C-alpha positions in Angstrom: 159.6 76.4 76.2 157.1 79.2 76.0 155.2 77.6 78.9 158.4 77.3 81.0 159.2 81.0 80.3 155.7 82.2 81.4 155.9 80.1 84.6 159.3 81.4 85.4 158.1 84.9 85.0 155.2 84.4 87.2 157.3 82.8 89.9 159.9 85.6 89.7 157.2 88.3 90.0 155.8 86.5 93.0 159.2 86.3 94.7 159.8 90.0 94.0 156.4 91.0 95.5 157.1 88.8 98.6 160.4 90.4 99.1 159.1 93.9 99.1 156.3 92.9 101.4 158.8 91.4 103.8 160.8 94.5 103.8 157.9 96.6 104.5 156.9 94.5 107.5 160.4 94.4 108.8 160.6 98.2 108.8 157.3 98.5 110.5 158.4 96.0 113.2 161.8 97.7 113.6 160.2 101.2 114.0 157.8 99.9 116.7 160.8 98.3 118.5 162.8 101.5 118.3 160.0 103.4 120.1 160.5 100.9 123.0 156.9 99.3 122.7 154.8 97.7 120.0 152.1 100.3 119.5 148.8 98.9 118.4 148.6 99.0 114.6 145.8 100.8 112.7 143.3 99.1 110.4 145.0 97.4 107.6 144.7 99.2 104.2 142.4 97.6 101.6 143.9 95.9 98.5 142.8 99.0 96.3 144.7 101.3 98.6 147.8 99.1 98.4 147.6 99.2 94.6 147.1 102.9 94.8 150.3 103.3 96.9 152.3 101.1 94.7 151.2 102.9 91.5 151.5 106.4 92.8 154.7 107.2 91.0 153.1 106.3 87.6 149.8 108.0 88.4 151.5 111.3 89.1 152.6 111.4 85.5 149.0 111.4 84.2 147.6 114.5 82.5 145.7 116.9 84.8 142.8 116.9 82.4 142.5 113.1 82.5 142.7 113.2 86.3 139.9 115.8 86.6 137.7 113.8 84.3 138.1 110.7 86.3 137.5 112.6 89.5 134.2 114.0 88.0 133.1 110.5 87.0 133.9 109.0 90.4 131.9 111.9 92.1 128.9 111.2 89.8 129.1 107.6 90.7 129.1 108.4 94.4 132.8 107.6 95.1 132.3 103.8 95.1 134.7 102.1 97.5 136.3 105.4 98.3 138.2 105.4 95.1 140.5 108.3 94.0 141.6 108.9 90.5 144.9 107.2 91.2 143.2 104.3 92.8 140.9 103.8 89.9 143.8 104.0 87.4 145.6 101.5 89.6 142.6 99.1 89.5 142.5 99.4 85.6 146.3 98.6 85.2 146.2 95.8 87.8 143.1 94.1 86.2 144.7 94.6 82.7 147.9 92.8 84.0 145.9 90.0 85.5 143.8 89.5 82.4 146.9 89.5 80.3 148.4 86.7 82.4 145.1 84.8 82.2 145.0 85.3 78.4 148.6 83.9 78.2 147.8 81.0 80.3 144.6 80.2 78.5 146.4 80.4 75.0 149.1 77.9 76.3 146.7 75.5 77.9 144.1 75.3 75.1 145.2 73.3 72.1 144.7 75.4 68.8 145.9 74.6 65.3 147.8 77.9 65.2 151.4 78.0 66.9 151.5 79.0 70.5 154.1 81.7 69.8 151.5 83.6 67.6 148.4 82.8 69.7 149.7 83.7 73.2 150.6 87.3 72.5 147.4 88.0 70.7 145.4 86.5 73.5 147.3 88.3 76.2 146.8 91.7 74.4 143.1 91.0 73.9 142.5 90.0 77.5 144.5 93.1 78.7 142.4 95.4 76.7 139.3 93.9 78.2 140.6 94.2 81.7 141.7 97.8 81.0 138.2 99.0 79.7 136.1 96.8 82.1 136.3 99.2 85.1 135.3 102.1 82.8 132.2 100.3 81.9 131.4 99.4 85.4 131.9 103.1 86.5 129.5 104.2 83.7 127.0 101.7 84.9 127.3 103.1 88.4 126.8 106.6 87.1 123.8 105.6 85.2 122.1 103.7 88.2 122.8 106.6 90.5 121.4 109.1 88.2 118.3 107.0 87.6 117.9 106.7 91.4 118.1 110.5 91.9 115.4 111.0 89.1 113.0 108.6 90.7 113.4 110.2 94.2 113.4 113.8 93.1 109.6 114.4 92.8 108.8 113.0 96.2 111.8 114.9 97.7 110.6 118.2 96.2 107.1 117.5 97.7 108.6 116.9 101.1 110.8 120.1 100.8 107.8 122.1 99.8 105.7 121.0 102.8 108.7 121.7 105.2 109.2 125.2 103.7 105.5 126.1 103.6 105.3 125.1 107.3 107.6 128.0 108.1 111.0 126.2 108.4 114.2 127.2 106.5 115.5 125.6 103.4 118.4 124.0 105.3 115.9 122.3 107.6 114.0 121.2 104.6 117.2 119.6 103.1 117.9 118.0 106.4 114.4 116.4 106.4 115.3 115.0 102.9 118.5 113.3 104.3 116.4 111.8 107.1 113.8 110.6 104.9 115.7 109.4 101.8 118.6 106.9 102.4 119.7 106.8 98.8 121.8 108.7 96.3 119.7 111.8 96.5 119.9 111.8 100.3 123.7 111.5 100.0 124.0 114.4 97.7 121.9 116.7 99.9 124.0 115.6 102.9 127.1 116.7 101.1 125.5 120.0 100.4 124.7 120.4 104.1 128.2 119.5 105.1 129.6 122.1 102.7 127.3 124.7 104.0 128.5 124.0 107.6 132.1 124.3 106.4 131.3 127.9 105.3 130.4 127.5 101.6 127.5 129.6 100.3 124.3 127.7 100.1 123.5 128.6 96.5 127.2 127.6 95.5 126.9 124.3 97.2 123.6 123.6 95.4 125.0 124.5 92.0 127.9 122.3 92.6 125.7 119.4 93.4 123.7 119.9 90.2 126.7 120.0 88.1 128.3 116.9 89.9 125.2 114.7 89.5 124.4 115.5 85.9 120.7 115.1 86.3 118.7 117.6 84.1 115.7 117.8 86.5 117.8 118.5 89.5 119.8 121.1 87.6 116.5 122.9 86.5 115.3 122.8 90.2 118.5 124.3 91.6 118.6 127.0 88.9 115.0 127.9 89.8 116.0 128.1 93.5 118.9 130.3 92.8 116.9 132.7 90.6 114.2 132.9 93.3 116.8 133.8 95.9 118.3 136.5 93.6 115.0 138.0 92.7 113.3 137.7 96.1 110.5 135.5 95.0 109.0 133.3 97.8 110.7 129.9 97.6 107.6 128.0 98.9 105.6 129.1 95.9 108.4 128.2 93.5 108.9 124.8 95.1 105.1 124.1 94.8 105.2 124.9 91.1 108.3 122.8 90.6 106.8 119.8 92.4 103.7 120.0 90.2 105.8 120.2 87.1 107.9 117.1 88.1 104.8 115.1 88.7 103.4 116.2 85.3 106.7 115.1 83.6 106.6 111.8 85.5 102.9 111.1 84.2 104.0 112.1 80.7 107.0 109.7 80.8 104.9 107.0 82.1 102.3 107.4 79.3 105.1 107.5 76.7 106.4 104.2 78.1 103.0 102.6 78.1 102.5 103.7 74.5 105.8 102.2 73.5 105.0 98.9 75.3 102.8 97.6 72.5 105.5 98.1 69.8 108.2 96.6 72.1 106.0 93.5 72.6 106.1 92.7 68.9 109.6 91.3 68.9 109.1 88.8 71.8 105.8 87.7 70.3 107.3 87.2 66.8 110.5 85.6 68.1 109.1 83.5 71.1 105.3 83.1 71.0 104.5 82.7 67.4 107.0 79.9 66.6 105.5 77.9 69.5 102.0 78.5 68.2 102.9 77.4 64.7 104.5 74.2 66.1 101.4 73.4 68.3 99.0 74.1 65.4 100.9 72.7 62.5 102.7 70.0 64.2 100.1 67.3 64.2 99.3 68.1 60.6 102.8 67.8 59.5 103.2 64.4 61.3 100.1 63.1 59.5 101.4 64.2 56.2 104.8 62.6 56.8 103.0 59.3 57.9 100.9 59.3 54.7 104.0 59.8 52.5 105.8 56.9 54.1 
């Protein structure tokens, strides 16, 4: 009976969705026919945008603090897929619903000693929780990867910016050269800064916003130094040269620390993987001989 109820619910949901999709297409066709001709349709919205449109009434009730926090995380991740806070929440709810249905179906199909009425709700809730928090973990992974990419490119980008500024060009031209040279997360962030400057935002304000958005300590320190040099009238070329040397020193120090930790990290693979094989190879023949002599 429970399986029949679940199947009936899924079929009813599919019928309702198909009904609303048919109404939407009928309205679009009727509007085009009313205008006297069928105008060429624009690009079809993606599945995420459709979820966002459907869930917009529910997303508008979210607290503003939660929306701002999600917006900051999406910005630090580089706005993957053009997601908005409403779209991200829609993905979370949609994935939770799909995982809940999968958990219910799995609990019904898999034979367990416990009654299905007890196992199915627990499995549905557990799968729904996994589906709800899985996009958050994915977003945190995207933020970490983008932050690491910026950290790896920052020293080289600072060297390039130093060379451009020392050659007599402006800071904006130096940032433009970075966008042309680096096609990664750092180049994207510098490109955003240049676009904001073209739209009329002050240069230092755009740089500070970039440093706060990315959340990279090295980049934040570099931007603070640039802002202070601009306020105090210190030549920016000399400052960039000092910052580039400091970043190179930090990179060497980090590499040395990782090399020093490599020996201690190799202990666990050696003890867990290499030593058992060595003991088997060395003591295996002796153990076989001892067992043969006992028999």
